[in-house]
C-alpha positions in Angstrom: 67.4 111.5 116.6 65.9 113.6 119.5 67.0 117.1 120.0 69.5 118.0 122.8 68.4 119.2 126.2 67.5 122.9 126.4 70.4 123.4 128.8 72.9 123.0 125.8 74.8 126.2 125.2 74.6 125.7 121.5 71.9 123.3 120.3 73.0 123.8 116.7 76.2 121.9 117.2 75.5 118.5 115.8 77.8 116.6 118.2 75.4 117.7 121.0 72.9 115.2 119.6 75.2 112.3 120.2 76.2 110.7 123.5 79.9 111.3 124.4 81.2 107.9 123.1 79.3 108.2 119.8 80.6 111.8 119.4 84.1 110.6 119.9 83.7 107.8 117.4 82.2 110.3 114.9 85.2 112.7 115.2 87.7 109.8 114.9 86.0 108.6 111.7 85.8 112.1 110.2 89.5 112.7 110.9 90.4 109.4 109.3 88.4 110.3 106.2 90.0 113.7 105.9 93.5 112.2 106.3 92.7 109.6 103.7 91.6 112.3 101.3 94.8 114.3 101.9 96.9 111.2 101.2 95.0 110.4 98.0 95.4 114.0 96.7 99.1 113.8 97.5 99.4 110.5 95.7 97.7 111.9 92.6 99.7 115.1 92.5 103.0 113.2 93.0 102.2 111.1 89.9 100.9 113.8 87.6 104.0 113.6 85.3 103.9 109.8 85.1 100.1 109.8 84.5 100.5 112.3 81.7 103.2 110.2 80.1 101.0 107.1 80.5 98.1 109.0 78.9 100.2 109.9 75.9 101.7 106.4 75.2 98.6 104.2 76.0 96.1 103.0 73.5 92.4 103.2 74.4 92.1 99.7 75.7 89.9 98.5 78.6 92.8 98.3 81.0 93.7 101.9 80.3 90.2 103.1 81.2 90.2 100.8 84.3 93.3 102.6 85.5 91.8 106.1 85.4 88.4 104.9 86.6 90.1 103.4 89.6 91.8 106.7 90.4 88.7 108.8 89.7 86.3 106.5 91.4 88.4 106.2 94.6 88.9 109.9 94.8 85.2 110.6 94.4 84.2 107.9 96.9 86.5 109.5 99.5 85.3 113.0 98.8 81.7 112.0 99.3 82.5 110.3 102.6 84.3 113.4 103.8 81.3 115.6 102.8 79.1 113.1 104.6 80.9 113.8 107.9 81.7 117.5 107.5 78.3 118.7 106.1 76.1 120.4 105.7 74.1 117.9 103.7 70.6 118.3 102.4 69.9 114.7 101.5 72.0 112.1 103.4 70.6 109.1 101.6 71.3 110.5 98.1 74.9 111.3 99.1 75.3 107.7 100.3 74.0 106.4 97.0 76.6 108.5 95.1 79.4 107.4 97.4 78.4 103.7 97.1 78.3 104.0 93.3 81.8 105.5 93.3 82.9 102.6 95.7 81.5 100.1 93.2 83.4 101.8 90.2 86.6 102.0 92.2 86.7 98.4 93.4 85.5 96.9 90.1 88.2 98.9 88.2 90.9 98.0 90.7 90.1 94.3 90.5 90.1 94.6 86.7 93.7 95.8 86.8 94.5 92.6 88.7 92.4 90.6 86.2 94.5 92.0 83.4 97.6 90.3 84.7 96.2 86.8 84.5 94.6 87.5 81.1 98.0 88.6 79.8 99.9 85.6 81.2 97.3 83.1 80.0 96.3 84.8 76.7 97.0 81.5 74.9 94.9 79.5 77.3 91.4 80.6 76.5 89.5 78.5 79.0 91.7 79.9 81.9 91.3 83.6 81.1 87.6 83.2 80.3 87.1 81.5 83.7 88.8 84.5 85.4 86.7 87.0 83.5 83.6 85.2 84.7 85.0 85.1 88.2 85.6 88.9 88.0 82.0 89.4 86.9 80.8 87.4 89.9 83.1 89.5 92.1 81.7 92.7 90.7 78.1 91.4 91.0 78.3 90.7 94.7 79.5 94.3 95.3 75.9 95.2 94.7 75.2 94.0 98.2 76.7 97.2 99.4 73.8 99.1 97.9 71.4 97.4 100.2 73.7 96.8 103.2 74.5 100.4 104.1 72.3 103.1 105.7 72.8 106.7 106.7 70.6 108.7 109.1 70.5 112.5 109.6 71.5 113.9 113.0 68.3 115.7 114.0 68.0 118.8 111.8 71.7 119.8 111.8 72.2 118.7 108.1 74.9 116.3 109.2 74.8 112.5 108.7 76.0 109.4 110.4 76.5 106.0 108.8 75.1 102.8 110.2 75.3 99.2 109.0 72.0 97.6 108.1 73.0 94.1 107.0 75.9 92.0 107.9 75.7 89.8 104.7 77.7 92.4 102.7 80.8 90.7 104.3 80.1 87.9 101.8 81.2 90.1 99.0 84.6 90.6 100.7 85.0 86.8 100.8 84.4 86.6 97.1 86.9 89.3 96.5 89.6 87.5 98.6 88.9 84.3 96.5 89.3 86.2 93.3 92.6 87.9 94.3 94.0 84.6 95.7 93.2 82.7 92.4 94.8 85.4 90.3 97.9 85.6 92.5 98.4 81.8 92.5 97.9 81.4 88.7 100.2 84.4 87.8 102.9 83.3 90.2 102.8 79.7 89.0 103.1 80.8 85.3 106.0 83.2 86.0 107.9 80.6 88.0 107.5 78.1 85.2 109.5 80.5 82.9 112.4 81.0 85.3 116.0 80.4 84.3 116.8 76.8 83.7 119.8 77.0 86.0 117.4 77.1 89.0 116.7 73.5 89.7 114.6 73.7 92.8 111.6 75.9 93.6 111.7 77.1 97.3 109.7 79.5 99.3 112.5 82.0 98.9 112.2 81.6 95.1 108.5 82.2 95.2 108.6 85.3 97.3 111.8 86.9 96.0 111.6 86.0 92.4 115.4 85.8 92.4 115.6 83.3 89.4 113.3 85.5 87.2 114.4 88.2 84.8 114.1 91.7 86.1 110.8 92.7 84.6 109.1 89.4 85.3 110.3 89.7 88.8 108.8 93.1 89.1 105.5 91.8 87.9 105.5 89.0 90.5 106.6 91.2 93.4 104.1 94.0 92.5 101.4 91.4 92.6 102.5 90.1 96.0 102.4 93.6 97.5 99.0 94.3 96.1 97.7 90.9 97.2 99.0 91.3 100.7 97.4 94.7 101.1 94.1 93.5 99.6 93.8 90.4 101.8 94.8 92.1 105.1 92.4 95.0 104.4 89.5 92.6 103.4 90.0 90.5 106.5 89.9 93.6 108.7 86.7 94.8 107.1 85.1 91.4 107.6 86.2 91.4 111.3 84.8 94.9 111.9 81.6 94.1 110.1 80.8 90.8 111.8 81.8 91.5 115.4 78.7 93.0 117.2 80.6 94.8 119.9 82.3 97.1 117.4 80.4 100.3 116.8 78.8 100.4 113.4 80.6 103.7 112.6 84.0 101.9 112.6 82.8 99.5 110.0 83.0 102.3 107.5 86.2 103.9 108.9 88.2 100.9 107.7 86.7 100.8 104.3 87.7 104.2 103.1 91.5 104.0 103.6 91.5 100.4 102.5 89.9 101.2 99.2 92.2 104.1 98.7 95.4 102.1 99.5 94.3 99.2 97.3 93.5 101.4 94.3 96.8 103.4 94.8 98.8 100.1 95.0 97.1 98.5 91.9 97.6 101.7 89.8 101.2 102.0 91.0 102.0 98.4 89.9 100.4 98.9 86.5 102.0 102.3 86.0 105.4 101.2 87.0 105.4 98.2 84.7 104.0 100.1 81.7 106.5 102.9 82.0 109.4 100.6 82.7 108.6 98.7 79.5 108.5 101.9 77.5 111.8 103.2 79.0 113.5 99.8 78.4 112.4 99.9 74.8 113.7 103.4 74.2 117.0 102.6 75.8 117.5 99.4 73.8 116.6 101.2 70.5 119.3 103.8 71.3 121.8 101.0 71.8 120.7 99.4 68.5 119.1 96.3 70.0 116.1 95.0 68.1 112.8 94.2 69.7 113.2 90.5 68.9 116.4 90.4 70.9 114.9 92.3 73.7 111.6 90.6 74.5 110.4 87.1 74.6 106.7 87.5 73.9 105.6 84.8 76.3 102.4 86.8 76.1 101.2 88.6 73.0 99.9 92.1 73.6 96.3 91.0 74.3 93.7 93.6 73.3 92.2 93.2 76.7 95.3 93.9 78.7 98.1 95.8 77.0 100.5 93.9 79.3 103.7 92.2 78.3 105.6 89.5 80.2 109.2 90.1 79.3 112.6 88.6 79.4 115.7 90.7 80.1 118.5 91.1 77.6 121.7 89.6 78.7 124.5 90.4 76.2 126.3 87.3 77.1 123.2 85.1 77.0 121.5 85.8 73.7 123.2 84.8 70.5 122.3 87.2 67.7 121.7 84.2 65.5 119.3 82.7 68.0 116.6 85.3 68.9 115.4 85.1 72.4 112.3 83.0 72.9 112.9 80.8 69.9 116.0 78.6 70.2 117.9 80.0 73.1 117.7 77.5 75.9 117.6 80.2 78.5 114.5 81.7 76.9 112.1 78.9 76.1 109.0 79.4 74.0 106.0 79.8 76.3 103.6 78.2 74.0 
């Protein structure tokens, strides 16, 4: 960019090198990034106790690493973007490469947490979960478009940077992500509804969205997936809109991405963390009451090495006959196989 006119009182101020509209957009973007970083730090600090408990009880499985990679990748991605807009930065392009790599790790790990749900539910259906693993690989692969579709330029010699969009085709990766999330949501919801209480004769839209006929933990799985899916689809559609509409300044194409990635990661981690800790707390409570694990859980899904996730059935004292362990011959808890 050209230097400011000599009449500027302070030529060292980087905003003087931008026209008034661009300077306003720049400040709005910077403030959004800083607010997002503050919200993420608050989210991490508010969950330190739960994360520590999760760290102690979890086995070193892929989904465990995906959880912490999602948290770390999203935080690093946001920090790099804040640095990009607060400066001073010696090498703008190198910082963009680091932030894009963190974006890649964050989104791939967050999507893996969603993949873990369908792999758990369909662990006995090898063709299905292998298909979803391949779809996740495609989803992650198209994220590489972001490495070639983003560009950053320095603002004169002020050691500050501004992001610009170089290629619109990166929006295609968002369409693949929407397809992946939609398929996971549909398949998981269909499987959970197929195991609902036999007293529920008819499946309605209310049944689908409320999960009222499902046991408590299964209902939590479905509702958590609904919340995450809604956030992911709305955010992806907003990014596609901002990316493809020519009249929108290119700087705003990035301002949507940072909070969206942060919210999606936080939501996916929250759903996984809540379910994992709820299963542990339920197990401890039932052991204190002298209820065996067989009477407590129907293992519709075995603990798959890939996922560490259980689909569970609640214990109803009046429902389960001790001579008929749940999941074997009790009509309210049919075998999932």
